[in-house]
C-alpha positions as CSV (number, residue, x, y, z in Angstrom):
1,X,0.3,11.3,-41.0
2,X,-1.0,14.4,-39.7
3,X,-4.3,15.2,-39.2
4,X,-6.4,17.6,-41.4
5,X,-7.7,20.7,-39.6
6,X,-11.6,19.6,-40.2
7,X,-10.9,16.3,-38.4
8,X,-9.1,17.9,-35.9
9,X,-12.2,20.1,-35.4
10,X,-14.0,17.4,-34.7
11,X,-11.9,16.0,-32.1
12,X,-11.9,19.7,-30.4
13,X,-16.0,19.6,-30.1
14,X,-16.6,16.0,-29.7
15,X,-18.9,15.6,-26.5
16,X,-17.1,14.3,-23.8
17,X,-18.4,11.5,-21.6
18,X,-19.4,12.5,-17.8
19,X,-18.2,9.2,-16.9
20,X,-16.9,5.8,-18.0
21,X,-17.1,2.4,-16.3
22,X,-14.1,-0.4,-16.1
23,X,-13.6,-3.5,-13.7
24,X,-12.3,-3.1,-10.4
25,X,-9.1,-4.6,-9.6
26,X,-8.3,-4.8,-6.4
27,X,-4.4,-5.6,-7.3
28,X,-4.0,-2.5,-9.6
29,X,-2.5,0.0,-7.2
30,X,-4.1,3.6,-7.1
31,X,-2.0,5.7,-9.4
32,X,-3.1,8.6,-7.3
33,X,-1.9,11.2,-10.0
34,X,-4.0,10.2,-12.4
35,X,-6.8,10.1,-10.4
36,X,-6.5,13.5,-8.3
37,X,-8.8,14.9,-10.7
38,X,-11.6,12.7,-10.9
39,X,-13.8,11.0,-8.8
40,X,-14.5,7.1,-8.6
41,X,-17.4,5.6,-7.5
42,X,-17.3,1.7,-6.8
43,X,-20.8,0.4,-7.5
44,X,-21.9,-3.0,-5.6
45,X,-21.5,-5.0,-8.5
46,X,-17.7,-4.4,-8.8
47,X,-18.0,-1.5,-11.5
48,X,-16.1,1.6,-11.0
49,X,-17.7,4.5,-12.8
50,X,-15.1,7.4,-13.3
51,X,-16.7,11.1,-13.2
52,X,-14.3,14.3,-14.4
53,X,-17.1,16.5,-13.4
54,X,-19.0,17.2,-10.3
55,X,-21.7,15.4,-9.6
56,X,-24.0,15.3,-6.1
57,X,-25.4,12.6,-3.9
58,X,-28.9,13.3,-5.3
59,X,-28.2,12.8,-8.1
60,X,-26.9,9.0,-7.6
61,X,-29.6,8.6,-5.6
62,X,-32.1,9.4,-8.6
63,X,-30.3,7.5,-10.9
64,X,-30.0,4.8,-8.6
65,X,-33.1,3.6,-6.5
66,X,-32.8,2.4,-2.9
67,X,-29.1,2.6,-3.5
68,X,-27.3,5.2,-0.9
69,X,-23.4,7.3,-1.3
70,X,-20.3,6.8,1.0
71,X,-17.1,7.1,1.3
72,X,-14.5,4.6,0.1
73,X,-12.4,5.2,4.1
74,X,-15.1,4.9,6.5
75,X,-15.8,1.5,6.8
76,X,-15.2,0.5,10.8
77,X,-16.0,-3.0,12.5
78,X,-18.7,-2.5,15.1
79,X,-19.9,1.2,13.6
80,X,-22.6,2.1,11.1
81,X,-21.6,3.4,7.9
82,X,-22.5,7.0,7.4
83,X,-23.7,7.8,4.2
84,X,-23.8,11.2,2.2
85,X,-26.4,13.2,2.4
86,X,-29.0,14.6,-0.5
87,X,-26.8,17.8,-0.7
88,X,-23.1,16.4,-0.4
89,X,-21.6,16.6,-3.5
90,X,-18.8,14.2,-4.5
91,X,-15.0,15.6,-4.8
92,X,-12.5,15.1,-6.6
93,X,-9.8,12.6,-5.7
94,X,-12.2,10.2,-3.3
95,X,-13.1,7.0,-3.7
96,X,-16.9,6.4,-2.9
97,X,-18.8,3.6,-2.9
98,X,-22.5,3.2,-4.2
99,X,-24.3,0.5,-2.0
100,X,-27.8,-0.7,-1.4
101,X,-29.8,1.9,1.4
102,X,-29.9,-1.7,3.6
103,X,-26.7,-2.0,4.2
104,X,-26.2,1.3,5.8
105,X,-29.3,0.1,8.5
106,X,-26.6,-1.7,10.8
107,X,-22.9,-1.7,12.0
108,X,-20.6,-3.9,10.9
109,X,-19.4,-7.2,12.4
110,X,-16.6,-9.6,11.7
111,X,-19.3,-12.2,10.6
112,X,-20.4,-9.8,8.2
113,X,-17.7,-11.0,6.1
114,X,-17.1,-14.8,7.3
115,X,-18.9,-15.5,3.9
116,X,-16.5,-14.0,2.1
117,X,-14.6,-17.3,0.3
118,X,-11.6,-14.9,-1.1
119,X,-10.6,-13.3,2.2
120,X,-7.9,-15.6,3.0
121,X,-6.4,-15.4,-0.4
122,X,-6.1,-12.0,-0.7
123,X,-5.0,-9.1,0.7
124,X,-5.6,-8.2,4.3
125,X,-9.1,-7.7,4.5
126,X,-8.7,-5.6,7.7
127,X,-6.8,-2.5,9.1
128,X,-6.0,-1.1,12.5
129,X,-6.0,2.5,12.4
130,X,-5.5,4.4,15.2
131,X,-8.2,7.0,16.4
132,X,-7.8,10.9,17.8
133,X,-8.0,10.1,21.1
134,X,-5.4,6.8,21.1
135,X,-7.6,4.0,21.1
136,X,-7.6,1.5,18.3
137,X,-10.9,0.7,15.6
138,X,-10.8,-2.1,12.9
139,X,-10.8,-0.9,8.9
140,X,-12.2,-2.6,6.3
141,X,-10.9,-2.7,3.4
142,X,-12.3,-1.6,-0.2
143,X,-11.5,-4.9,-1.3
144,X,-13.1,-7.2,0.9
145,X,-16.3,-4.5,0.6
146,X,-16.4,-5.1,-2.8
147,X,-15.6,-8.9,-2.4
148,X,-18.8,-9.1,-0.5
149,X,-21.0,-7.0,-2.6
150,X,-20.1,-9.2,-5.2
151,X,-20.4,-12.7,-3.9
152,X,-23.7,-11.4,-2.3
153,X,-25.1,-10.1,-5.7
154,X,-24.0,-13.7,-6.9
155,X,-26.0,-15.4,-4.2
156,X,-29.0,-13.7,-5.6
157,X,-28.7,-14.5,-9.1
158,X,-28.6,-18.1,-8.3
159,X,-32.1,-17.6,-6.1
160,X,-33.5,-16.2,-8.6
161,X,-32.8,-18.5,-11.2
162,X,-34.3,-21.5,-8.5
163,X,-37.3,-19.2,-8.2
164,X,-37.6,-18.9,-12.1
165,X,-37.3,-23.2,-12.1
166,X,-40.2,-23.6,-9.4
167,X,-42.7,-22.8,-11.8
168,X,-45.3,-24.4,-9.7
169,X,-46.5,-22.4,-6.0
170,X,-45.8,-25.9,-4.3
171,X,-41.9,-26.2,-5.7
172,X,-41.7,-21.8,-4.2
173,X,-43.1,-23.2,-1.6
174,X,-41.1,-26.0,-0.2
175,X,-38.1,-24.0,-1.3
176,X,-38.9,-20.9,0.5
177,X,-39.1,-23.3,3.2
178,X,-35.8,-24.7,2.6
179,X,-34.2,-21.7,2.9
180,X,-36.1,-20.4,5.6
181,X,-34.8,-23.6,7.9
182,X,-31.2,-22.7,6.9
183,X,-30.8,-18.9,6.9
184,X,-32.9,-18.6,10.7
185,X,-31.9,-21.9,11.9
186,X,-32.1,-22.3,15.3
187,X,-31.2,-25.7,18.2
188,X,-34.8,-27.7,18.3
189,X,-36.0,-27.8,21.9
190,X,-38.1,-30.8,22.1
191,X,-40.8,-29.8,24.9
192,X,-41.7,-32.6,27.5
193,X,-44.9,-33.1,27.8
194,X,-46.7,-33.5,31.7
195,X,-47.0,-37.4,31.1
196,X,-43.4,-37.9,30.3
197,X,-42.0,-35.4,33.1
198,X,-44.4,-37.8,35.1
199,X,-42.3,-41.4,34.0
200,X,-39.4,-39.4,34.7
201,X,-39.8,-38.5,38.2
202,X,-41.2,-41.4,38.5
203,X,-37.9,-43.1,37.7
204,X,-35.9,-40.7,39.6
205,X,-37.4,-41.6,42.9
206,X,-37.5,-45.3,42.7
207,X,-33.6,-44.8,41.7
208,X,-33.2,-42.8,45.0
209,X,-35.1,-45.5,46.8
């Protein structure tokens, strides 16, 4: 059954969305033939926005405050991830990440990804890549970055729920102290008072005699 001319005209003039979203699936291979003309933007929650029209980094940073954009092929261990400048334009056929601004403040390290629970079960999280000078560098895969951001979002949500449960100032204070101790744990070094040190010194001398 064919479409009427009126229905066909409605479809032809219908507005085309600038982008649409879908869940990021690390197991699905990239379809380069279909994605060559679109821009894929992976967000920190794992969602992927597909843009079929040009977009600049400044537009995205205005839409998502305290976030910055970077290419998906620029994550290397021991290096600070370079973010796009405001006037840079995202290019069709490339993948990009939209991440919190503090992500770009320090160099990536292996310790950054130690807490990712699915690192061992999934595909290799790191790749060795040869530089132009002939050296080697460790590249972090897209899947690993997505997994890390998802787990950080989940941990932040759990923390927010716990804080909401702590309805009194004392409970919140106790929770903050507990979390602070867990995150900033250091070996406890018992200070030796002057009186204790004298006793130890006397015992040592008596044993020598």
